[in-house]
OpenMM code with the backbone's topology and positions (N, CA, C; nanometers):
from openmm import Vec3, app, unit

residues = "MET ASN ILE PHE PRO ASN PRO ILE HIS ALA GLN VAL THR ILE GLU PHE TYR VAL GLU ASN GLU MET PRO VAL GLU VAL SER VAL THR ASP ILE HIS GLY ARG VAL VAL TYR ALA ALA GLU LYS SER ALA LEU ASN ALA GLY ARG ASN GLN LEU THR PHE ASP THR GLY ASN MET ALA ALA GLY VAL TYR LEU CYS ARG LEU LYS LYS GLY ASN GLU MET LEU TYR ARG LYS ILE VAL LYS LEU ASN".split()
positions = [
    Vec3(31.9260, 16.1109, 1.1967),
    Vec3(32.0370, 16.0206, 1.2200),
    Vec3(31.9856, 15.9056, 1.3053),
    Vec3(32.0107, 15.7843, 1.2606),
    Vec3(31.9770, 15.6639, 1.3356),
    Vec3(32.1050, 15.5916, 1.3730),
    Vec3(32.1078, 15.5389, 1.4940),
    Vec3(32.2225, 15.4624, 1.5417),
    Vec3(32.1708, 15.3259, 1.5845),
    Vec3(32.2295, 15.2209, 1.5287),
    Vec3(32.1839, 15.0877, 1.5660),
    Vec3(32.2986, 14.9889, 1.5599),
    Vec3(32.2964, 14.8853, 1.6429),
    Vec3(32.2037, 14.8739, 1.7544),
    Vec3(32.2414, 14.9747, 1.8625),
    Vec3(32.1521, 15.0049, 1.9481),
    Vec3(32.1797, 15.0958, 2.0595),
    Vec3(32.0900, 15.0542, 2.1747),
    Vec3(32.1426, 14.9951, 2.2803),
    Vec3(32.2826, 14.9864, 2.3209),
    Vec3(32.3643, 14.8959, 2.2271),
    Vec3(32.4965, 14.9199, 2.2315),
    Vec3(32.5871, 14.8495, 2.1412),
    Vec3(32.6799, 14.7561, 2.2185),
    Vec3(32.7362, 14.6596, 2.1448),
    Vec3(32.8348, 14.5678, 2.2023),
    Vec3(32.9654, 14.5773, 2.1247),
    Vec3(32.9673, 14.5287, 2.0000),
    Vec3(33.0931, 14.5192, 1.9254),
    Vec3(33.1010, 14.6119, 1.8049),
    Vec3(32.9883, 14.6406, 1.7410),
    Vec3(32.9868, 14.7272, 1.6234),
    Vec3(32.8648, 14.8173, 1.6300),
    Vec3(32.8774, 14.9331, 1.5682),
    Vec3(32.7653, 15.0265, 1.5608),
    Vec3(32.7569, 15.0805, 1.4187),
    Vec3(32.6346, 15.1048, 1.3744),
    Vec3(32.6108, 15.1648, 1.2438),
    Vec3(32.5395, 15.2980, 1.2643),
    Vec3(32.5900, 15.4000, 1.1993),
    Vec3(32.5289, 15.5332, 1.2022),
    Vec3(32.4734, 15.5572, 1.0633),
    Vec3(32.3446, 15.5789, 1.0560),
    Vec3(32.2770, 15.5996, 0.9287),
    Vec3(32.2219, 15.7421, 0.9253),
    Vec3(32.2431, 15.8091, 0.8135),
    Vec3(32.1973, 15.9477, 0.8027),
    Vec3(32.1673, 15.9819, 0.6575),
    Vec3(32.0976, 16.0900, 0.6376),
    Vec3(32.0543, 16.1350, 0.5057),
    Vec3(32.1128, 16.2735, 0.4792),
    Vec3(32.1661, 16.2924, 0.3600),
    Vec3(32.2102, 16.4256, 0.3186),
    Vec3(32.1333, 16.4656, 0.1928),
    Vec3(32.0886, 16.5899, 0.1909),
    Vec3(32.0058, 16.6390, 0.0818),
    Vec3(32.0839, 16.6573, -0.0474),
    Vec3(32.2063, 16.7068, -0.0347),
    Vec3(32.2938, 16.7331, -0.1495),
    Vec3(32.4320, 16.6785, -0.1178),
    Vec3(32.5141, 16.6608, -0.2209),
    Vec3(32.6525, 16.6207, -0.1948),
    Vec3(32.7178, 16.7291, -0.1107),
    Vec3(32.7737, 16.6891, 0.0046),
    Vec3(32.8345, 16.7869, 0.0948),
    Vec3(32.9316, 16.7176, 0.1889),
    Vec3(33.0245, 16.7941, 0.2453),
    Vec3(33.1144, 16.7368, 0.3455),
    Vec3(33.0358, 16.7007, 0.4719),
    Vec3(33.0711, 16.5877, 0.5302),
    Vec3(33.0065, 16.5405, 0.6521),
    Vec3(33.1152, 16.4990, 0.7509),
    Vec3(33.0975, 16.5372, 0.8780),
    Vec3(33.1890, 16.4971, 0.9844),
    Vec3(33.1109, 16.4173, 1.0868),
    Vec3(33.1660, 16.3043, 1.1296),
    Vec3(33.1040, 16.2229, 1.2335),
    Vec3(33.2092, 16.1987, 1.3412),
    Vec3(33.1705, 16.2227, 1.4668),
    Vec3(33.2615, 16.1934, 1.5769),
    Vec3(33.1830, 16.1376, 1.6941),
    Vec3(33.2526, 16.0576, 1.7745),
    Vec3(33.1950, 16.0015, 1.8959),
    Vec3(33.2879, 16.0392, 2.0100),
    Vec3(33.2303, 16.0953, 2.1164),
    Vec3(33.3091, 16.1370, 2.2326),
    Vec3(33.2581, 16.0666, 2.3578),
    Vec3(33.3490, 16.0494, 2.4545),
    Vec3(33.3069, 15.9935, 2.5826),
    Vec3(33.2493, 16.1055, 2.6687),
    Vec3(33.2103, 16.0731, 2.7925),
    Vec3(33.1449, 16.1747, 2.8766),
    Vec3(33.2394, 16.2851, 2.9219),
    Vec3(33.3696, 16.2653, 2.9005),
    Vec3(33.4688, 16.3674, 2.9350),
    Vec3(33.5051, 16.4544, 2.8143),
    Vec3(33.4415, 16.4283, 2.6994),
    Vec3(33.4674, 16.5070, 2.5799),
    Vec3(33.5836, 16.4577, 2.4947),
    Vec3(33.6428, 16.3448, 2.5312),
    Vec3(33.7530, 16.2892, 2.4533),
    Vec3(33.6977, 16.2176, 2.3303),
    Vec3(33.7554, 16.2448, 2.2162),
    Vec3(33.7115, 16.1813, 2.0917),
    Vec3(33.7614, 16.0374, 2.0904),
    Vec3(33.6675, 15.9425, 2.0773),
    Vec3(33.7039, 15.8008, 2.0698),
    Vec3(33.6922, 15.7482, 1.9277),
    Vec3(33.6226, 15.8224, 1.8414),
    Vec3(33.6109, 15.7865, 1.7002),
    Vec3(33.5834, 15.9131, 1.6201),
    Vec3(33.6482, 15.9251, 1.5062),
    Vec3(33.6217, 16.0371, 1.4151),
    Vec3(33.6343, 15.9876, 1.2720),
    Vec3(33.5316, 16.0142, 1.1932),
    Vec3(33.5349, 15.9796, 1.0509),
    Vec3(33.5965, 16.0965, 0.9764),
    Vec3(33.6688, 16.0654, 0.8716),
    Vec3(33.7299, 16.1702, 0.7912),
    Vec3(33.6235, 16.2621, 0.7338),
    Vec3(33.6585, 16.3873, 0.7235),
    Vec3(33.5701, 16.4860, 0.6621),
    Vec3(33.5739, 16.4631, 0.5118),
    Vec3(33.4601, 16.4234, 0.4575),
    Vec3(33.4576, 16.3968, 0.3141),
    Vec3(33.3212, 16.4318, 0.2574),
    Vec3(33.3185, 16.4576, 0.1291),
    Vec3(33.1922, 16.4874, 0.0614),
    Vec3(33.1210, 16.3558, 0.0328),
    Vec3(32.9976, 16.3472, 0.0759),
    Vec3(32.9185, 16.2270, 0.0536),
    Vec3(32.8087, 16.2553, -0.0465),
    Vec3(32.7674, 16.1520, -0.1165),
    Vec3(32.6601, 16.1656, -0.2147),
    Vec3(32.5277, 16.1950, -0.1462),
    Vec3(32.4390, 16.2614, -0.2186),
    Vec3(32.3052, 16.2887, -0.1678),
    Vec3(32.2328, 16.1573, -0.1449),
    Vec3(32.1469, 16.1543, -0.0439),
    Vec3(32.0690, 16.0360, -0.0129),
    Vec3(32.1111, 15.9742, 0.1186),
    Vec3(32.0759, 15.8467, 0.1345),
    Vec3(32.1040, 15.7745, 0.2579),
    Vec3(32.2487, 15.7274, 0.2592),
    Vec3(32.3155, 15.7480, 0.3720),
    Vec3(32.4543, 15.7052, 0.3906),
    Vec3(32.4641, 15.6277, 0.5212),
    Vec3(32.5613, 15.5357, 0.5267),
    Vec3(32.5860, 15.4588, 0.6474),
    Vec3(32.7340, 15.4557, 0.6783),
    Vec3(32.7633, 15.4531, 0.8066),
    Vec3(32.9000, 15.4428, 0.8548),
    Vec3(32.8992, 15.3383, 0.9661),
    Vec3(32.9810, 15.2338, 0.9528),
    Vec3(32.9883, 15.1287, 1.0542),
    Vec3(33.1300, 15.1230, 1.1080),
    Vec3(33.1422, 15.1115, 1.2408),
    Vec3(33.2760, 15.0974, 1.2978),
    Vec3(33.2741, 15.0048, 1.4189),
    Vec3(33.3913, 14.9505, 1.4495),
    Vec3(33.4102, 14.8565, 1.5594),
    Vec3(33.4212, 14.9330, 1.6909),
    Vec3(33.3473, 14.8877, 1.7920),
    Vec3(33.3501, 14.9544, 1.9221),
    Vec3(33.4162, 14.8675, 2.0288),
    Vec3(33.4854, 14.7633, 1.9862),
    Vec3(33.5476, 14.6709, 2.0799),
    Vec3(33.6472, 14.7352, 2.1746),
    Vec3(33.7122, 14.8431, 2.1328),
    Vec3(33.8119, 14.9088, 2.2183),
    Vec3(33.7505, 15.0171, 2.3082),
    Vec3(33.6204, 15.0387, 2.2988),
    Vec3(33.5532, 15.1387, 2.3818),
    Vec3(33.5070, 15.0744, 2.5125),
    Vec3(33.5265, 15.1439, 2.6241),
    Vec3(33.4800, 15.0949, 2.7537),
    Vec3(33.3283, 15.1076, 2.7622),
    Vec3(33.2686, 15.0296, 2.8494),
    Vec3(33.1247, 15.0410, 2.8718),
    Vec3(33.0945, 15.1810, 2.9249),
    Vec3(32.9841, 15.2391, 2.8794),
    Vec3(32.9469, 15.3721, 2.9263),
    Vec3(32.8592, 15.4436, 2.8256),
    Vec3(32.8441, 15.5740, 2.8482),
    Vec3(32.7608, 15.6594, 2.7641),
    Vec3(32.8519, 15.7465, 2.6772),
    Vec3(32.8171, 15.7552, 2.5498),
    Vec3(32.8934, 15.8326, 2.4530),
    Vec3(32.7990, 15.9257, 2.3782),
    Vec3(32.8554, 16.0264, 2.3152),
    Vec3(32.7774, 16.1211, 2.2369),
    Vec3(32.8276, 16.1181, 2.0927),
    Vec3(32.7358, 16.0931, 2.0000),
    Vec3(32.7682, 16.0945, 1.8579),
    Vec3(32.7267, 16.2287, 1.8003),
    Vec3(32.8187, 16.2921, 1.7269),
    Vec3(32.7901, 16.4210, 1.6638),
    Vec3(32.8054, 16.4065, 1.5135),
    Vec3(32.7054, 16.4525, 1.4417),
    Vec3(32.7071, 16.4527, 1.2957),
    Vec3(32.6946, 16.5974, 1.2504),
    Vec3(32.7928, 16.6432, 1.1740),
    Vec3(32.7885, 16.7793, 1.1201),
    Vec3(32.7778, 16.7688, 0.9689),
    Vec3(32.6702, 16.8267, 0.9151),
    Vec3(32.6522, 16.8307, 0.7696),
    Vec3(32.6087, 16.9715, 0.7337),
    Vec3(32.6918, 17.0383, 0.6554),
    Vec3(32.6649, 17.1783, 0.6234),
    Vec3(32.6641, 17.2613, 0.7510),
    Vec3(32.5582, 17.3388, 0.7718),
    Vec3(32.5452, 17.4209, 0.8928),
    Vec3(32.4668, 17.3505, 1.0023),
    Vec3(32.4287, 17.2273, 0.9791),
    Vec3(32.3451, 17.1531, 1.0732),
    Vec3(32.4287, 17.0561, 1.1553),
    Vec3(32.3995, 17.0482, 1.2868),
    Vec3(32.4649, 16.9519, 1.3746),
    Vec3(32.3579, 16.8703, 1.4442),
    Vec3(32.3769, 16.7388, 1.4440),
    Vec3(32.2854, 16.6473, 1.5108),
    Vec3(32.3624, 16.5705, 1.6163),
    Vec3(32.2965, 16.5436, 1.7280),
    Vec3(32.3575, 16.4701, 1.8375),
    Vec3(32.2688, 16.3540, 1.8793),
    Vec3(32.3303, 16.2398, 1.9122),
    Vec3(32.2574, 16.1249, 1.9627),
    Vec3(32.3438, 16.0572, 2.0699),
    Vec3(32.2768, 16.0047, 2.1706),
    Vec3(32.3437, 15.9328, 2.2786),
    Vec3(32.3618, 15.7871, 2.2355),
    Vec3(32.4793, 15.7323, 2.2683),
    Vec3(32.5084, 15.5912, 2.2445),
    Vec3(32.5429, 15.5288, 2.3803),
    Vec3(32.4865, 15.4117, 2.4070),
    Vec3(32.5183, 15.3384, 2.5292),
    Vec3(32.5960, 15.2137, 2.4894),
    Vec3(32.7149, 15.1971, 2.5467),
    Vec3(32.8020, 15.0822, 2.5188),
    Vec3(32.7953, 14.9874, 2.6369),
    Vec3(32.7588, 14.8616, 2.6094),
    Vec3(32.7554, 14.7579, 2.7106),
    Vec3(32.8773, 14.6683, 2.6964),
    Vec3(32.9148, 14.6007, 2.8030),
    Vec3(33.0254, 14.5030, 2.7951),
    Vec3(32.9807, 14.3808, 2.7204),
] * unit.nanometer
topology = app.Topology()
chain = topology.addChain("A")
for resn in residues:
    res = topology.addResidue(resn, chain)
    for name in ("N", "CA", "C"):
        topology.addAtom(name, app.Element.getBySymbol(name[0]), res)
């Protein structure tokens, strides 16, 4: 999973690869565990996928991005600047 740009200002793109068509869940939480963004659980095509969302309503700070695909979970830190 790649997140760019990171640190972020207004928008962020999460890029990831899935081996087979499968349901994928993406969520971003603040340091208190509150979900600030969640993508719908949906089956995505095999190969490279991207998800872009606006971060303008997020406060500056550190966030955790979680990607769940099948039985695998990946985590990456996101830093939001003003």
